[in-house]
C-alpha positions in Angstrom: -30.9 -3.6 -8.4 -29.5 -6.2 -5.8 -30.6 -5.9 -2.0 -27.8 -5.7 0.3 -28.9 -9.2 1.9 -25.2 -10.4 1.8 -24.0 -7.5 3.9 -22.6 -7.6 7.4 -23.9 -5.6 10.3 -22.1 -2.5 9.1 -24.2 -2.6 5.9 -21.4 -3.2 3.6 -21.8 -5.7 1.1 -19.8 -8.4 -0.5 -20.0 -6.4 -3.7 -18.5 -3.3 -1.9 -15.6 -5.6 -0.5 -14.9 -6.6 -4.2 -14.8 -3.1 -5.3 -12.4 -2.1 -2.4 -9.9 -4.9 -3.1 -9.9 -4.0 -7.1 -9.1 -0.4 -6.1 -6.6 -1.5 -3.4 -4.7 -3.6 -5.6 -3.9 -0.5 -8.0 -2.3 3.0 -7.6 -5.6 4.4 -8.5 -8.7 3.7 -10.8 -10.9 6.2 -12.6 -14.5 5.7 -11.2 -15.8 5.3 -14.8 -13.5 2.3 -15.2 -14.9 0.1 -12.3 -17.8 -1.1 -14.6 -15.1 -2.8 -16.8 -13.2 -4.2 -13.8 -16.1 -5.3 -11.6 -18.8 -7.4 -13.0 -21.7 -5.9 -11.5 -24.8 -3.8 -12.7 -23.8 0.0 -12.9 -26.3 1.0 -10.4 -24.9 -1.7 -7.8 -21.7 -0.5 -8.4 -22.4 3.0 -8.0 -24.3 2.2 -4.7 -21.4 0.1 -3.3 -18.8 2.7 -4.2 -20.6 5.8 -2.5 -20.9 3.4 0.5 -17.0 2.9 0.6 -16.6 6.6 0.2 -19.2 7.6 2.7 -17.2 5.2 5.2 -13.9 6.8 4.3 -12.5 3.6 2.9 -12.2 4.9 -0.4 -11.1 8.6 -1.5 -11.3 10.5 -4.8 -9.6 13.1 -6.1 -10.6 16.2 -8.4 -10.4 13.9 -11.6 -12.9 11.5 -9.8 -10.0 8.8 -9.5 -10.5 6.6 -6.7 -8.0 5.4 -4.1 -8.1 2.8 -1.2 -7.7 3.9 2.2 -5.6 1.8 4.5 -7.9 0.0 6.9 -5.4 1.0 10.0 -6.0 4.7 9.1 -9.8 4.2 9.0 -9.9 2.6 12.4 -7.5 5.5 14.2 -9.6 8.0 12.7 -12.8 6.4 14.0 -11.2 5.9 17.3 -10.4 9.5 17.8 -14.1 10.3 16.7 -15.1 7.7 19.4 -13.2 9.6 21.8 -15.3 12.6 21.3 -18.6 11.1 20.9 -21.0 9.1 23.2 -22.9 5.9 23.1 -23.6 6.2 19.4 -19.9 6.9 18.3 -19.1 3.7 20.3 -21.8 1.8 18.3 -20.3 3.0 15.1 -16.7 2.0 16.1 -17.9 -1.6 16.9 -19.6 -1.9 13.4 -16.5 -0.3 11.7 -14.2 -2.7 13.7 -16.4 -5.6 12.5 -16.1 -4.5 8.8 -12.4 -4.0 8.9 -11.9 -7.6 10.2 -13.6 -9.2 7.7 -12.0 -6.9 5.1 -8.5 -7.8 6.5 -9.5 -11.5 6.5 -10.4 -11.3 2.6 -7.2 -9.6 1.9 -5.1 -11.9 3.9 -6.6 -14.9 1.5 -5.8 -12.8 -1.5 -2.2 -12.0 -0.4 -2.7 -8.5 -0.2 -1.5 -5.8 2.4 2.3 -5.5 2.0 2.0 -1.9 0.9 -0.6 0.6 1.8 -0.9 4.0 -0.2 -2.1 7.0 1.6 -3.0 10.1 -0.3 -4.4 12.2 2.5 -2.2 14.2 4.6 -4.1 13.8 7.7 -4.0 10.0 7.3 -0.3 10.1 6.8 0.2 12.2 9.9 -2.0 9.7 11.9 -0.1 6.6 10.7 3.0 8.4 11.5 1.8 9.2 15.1 0.7 5.3 15.6 3.9 4.1 14.2 5.9 6.3 16.4 4.0 5.5 19.3 4.6 1.7 18.8 8.5 2.1 17.7 10.8 0.2 20.5 14.2 0.9 19.4 14.9 3.2 16.5 13.5 5.4 14.1 15.2 6.7 10.8 13.8 9.7 9.0 15.4 11.8 6.2 14.0 15.4 5.3 14.9 16.6 1.9 14.0 20.0 0.4 15.9 22.5 2.7 14.4 24.1 5.8 10.8 22.6 7.0 7.7 24.8 7.5 7.0 25.9 10.8 3.8 24.1 10.7 5.4 20.7 10.3 8.2 21.4 13.1 5.4 22.3 15.4 3.4 19.1 14.4 6.0 16.6 15.0 7.8 18.3 18.1 5.5 16.9 20.8 5.6 13.3 19.3 9.3 13.3 18.7 10.0 14.6 22.0 7.8 11.7 23.4 9.6 9.0 21.3 13.1 10.2 22.6 12.0 10.4 26.2 11.0 6.8 25.9 14.8 5.7 25.0 13.9 5.0 21.3 16.9 6.0 19.4 16.5 8.6 16.4 18.5 9.7 13.6 17.4 12.2 11.0 19.2 13.4 7.8 18.6 17.0 6.4 19.9 18.7 3.3 22.8 21.5 3.9 20.5 24.4 2.9 18.4 23.5 6.1 20.9 25.2 8.4 20.1 28.7 7.1 16.7 28.3 8.7 16.9 29.8 12.2 13.6 27.8 13.2 14.9 24.4 11.8 18.1 25.1 13.4 16.3 25.6 16.7 14.5 22.6 16.3 17.5 20.3 15.6 19.5 21.6 18.6 16.4 20.9 20.9 16.3 17.4 19.4 20.0 17.0 19.9 19.7 18.0 23.5 17.3 15.0 24.0 19.6 12.4 22.6 18.7 12.5 18.7 21.3 12.2 16.2 21.2 14.8 13.0 23.3 14.8 10.1 23.1 16.9 6.8 24.4 16.5 3.2 24.5 18.3 0.1 23.4 15.4 -2.0 19.8 14.6 -2.7 17.6 11.9 -1.1 14.0 10.6 -0.8 11.7 11.5 2.1 11.7 8.6 4.3 10.7 7.2 7.7 11.8 3.5 9.0 10.3 2.3 12.1 12.1 -0.5 14.1 13.6 -1.6 10.6 10.3 -3.1 10.3 7.9 -0.4 8.2 8.9 2.3 6.2 7.0 5.4 5.0 8.2 6.7 1.6 7.1 9.7 -0.4 4.8 9.3 -3.4 5.9 11.1 -6.5 2.6 12.0 -7.8 1.1 13.0 -4.4 3.7 15.3 -2.4 1.4 14.9 0.6 0.9 11.4 0.6 2.9 8.2 1.4 3.5 4.6 0.6 3.7 2.4 3.7 5.7 -0.6 3.0 5.8 -3.7 5.2 7.7 -5.7 2.8 11.1 -6.8 4.5 13.3 -6.8 1.3 12.2 -3.3 0.2 12.4 -2.0 3.8 15.8 -3.6 4.1 16.8 -2.0 0.9 15.5 1.5 2.1 17.6 1.1 5.3 20.9 0.3 3.3 20.3 3.3 1.2 19.8 5.3 4.1 22.9 4.2 5.9 25.0 5.0 2.9 23.6 8.6 2.9 24.2 8.7 6.6 27.8 7.8 6.1 28.4 10.5 3.5 27.0 13.2 5.6 28.3 15.5 8.3 26.9 16.5 11.8 24.3 19.3 11.4 25.7 22.6 12.6 23.6 24.1 15.1 25.4 27.4 15.6 27.1 29.8 12.9 30.5 28.9 12.1 32.2 30.7 9.1 34.4 27.9 7.9 31.2 25.6 7.9 29.2 27.9 6.0 31.7 28.5 3.4 32.3 24.9 3.2 28.5 24.4 2.8 28.6 27.2 -0.1 31.6 25.0 -1.7 29.5 21.8 -1.5 26.6 23.3 -3.1 28.5 24.9 -6.1 30.2 21.5 -6.7 26.7 19.8 -6.8 25.4 22.4 -9.2 28.5 22.1 -11.5 27.9 18.3 -11.4 24.3 18.8 -12.4 25.3 21.2 -15.0 27.3 18.9 -16.6 24.6 16.4 -16.8 22.1 19.0 -18.4 19.7 19.7 -15.8 17.5 23.0 -15.7 17.7 25.5 -13.0 14.2 24.2 -11.4 15.3 20.6 -11.2 18.7 21.6 -9.8 17.1 23.8 -7.0 14.5 21.1 -6.1 17.3 18.4 -6.1 19.4 20.5 -3.7 16.8 21.7 -1.4 17.4 25.7 -2.3 15.2 28.2 -3.9 15.3 28.8 -7.6 16.5 32.3 -7.0 19.5 31.0 -4.8 20.1 28.3 -7.4 20.2 30.9 -10.2 22.4 33.2 -8.4 25.2 30.2 -7.8 25.0 29.3 -11.4 25.4 33.2 -12.6 28.6 33.1 -10.4 29.8 29.9 -11.9 29.2 31.1 -15.4 31.1 34.5 -14.6 34.1 32.7 -13.3 34.3 30.3 -16.2 33.3 32.8 -18.8 30.4 30.7 -20.3 27.9 32.3 -22.2 25.1 30.0 -21.0 24.3 26.8 -18.8 25.1 24.3 -21.5 28.4 26.2 -22.4 29.1 26.3 -18.7 28.5 22.4 -18.3 30.9 21.7 -21.4 33.7 23.9 -19.8 33.5 22.2 -16.3 33.9 18.9 -18.0 36.6 20.1 -20.5 38.7 21.6 -17.4 38.1 18.5 -15.2 37.0 20.7 -12.3 35.2 17.8 -11.0 38.2 15.2 -11.2 40.0 16.6 -8.1 39.5 15.9 -4.8 36.7 18.1 -3.1 39.3 20.3 -1.3 41.2 21.2 -4.5 38.2 22.3 -6.5 38.6 25.8 -7.7 37.2 28.1 -10.4 39.0 30.5 -12.5 39.5 33.9 -10.6 38.6 32.8 -7.0 38.0 29.7 -4.6 34.6 28.2 -4.6 
């Protein structure tokens, strides 16, 4: 086995740096596949990989698949630990800072770093907190999926208040179903009182945060609690353009109960369900896309089927298309027997 003679003061060898960059350049690599991707003896590969896992620069899932952790996240976590530790913690931070500097230099030479993949929820939260603290003029956020859990609202309240009190503009986009959560509505009302703009739409969109139109965090399809940190200007610009289109098509978030608003929301939801039925989507997919529970979605579908006299969802989709119920202006949409 090779001795770590080429290691820096932190004890991380050039072999470990090579393994880190190999994992960082992919969405995830099974640990057993490293032997084919990194030309090192198996024992050296195992030692270097364990060292990176120990430092938190690599993470593994239940299937022993390896993921690279952004160096900025590692530094942030280390700084928090240093604040609680004494002299030994400070020495560890210095060694890790030296390691990160060397790794960033290596990644810069190879052109890496325009995106960072975070699979750990705590790393995502720390990254958001860091970017929010650095924001100078604007933060854009979108929160699909209906009402947000109380834990998320509590976790973000102090950070969001601090941002708004510094004069940073903030816009947030919700799905219409979020208005039926008293906690979410109370949270939105408080933010609006601090100067935030909040809107809602019945259409679907991705979870997104954009800081000063320079850095974007996007949700990961295969890791719901993870995020992709994007620095590439063209990708960030595309995300901002998509956000602006969704914002223009949305309406102000209702912060108090208005009967007409609730009825209009119900109409919007049913119209969206009808549109998705004609496309052949299942109940689960429709509910997830509109941010409503499967039970609520099934109730709306049953009502639509009853009014149309449809035998099943496919038949309902056929009748909706045949009768041209989606061709008229929104205010003119009607089902047989009653208004939507």
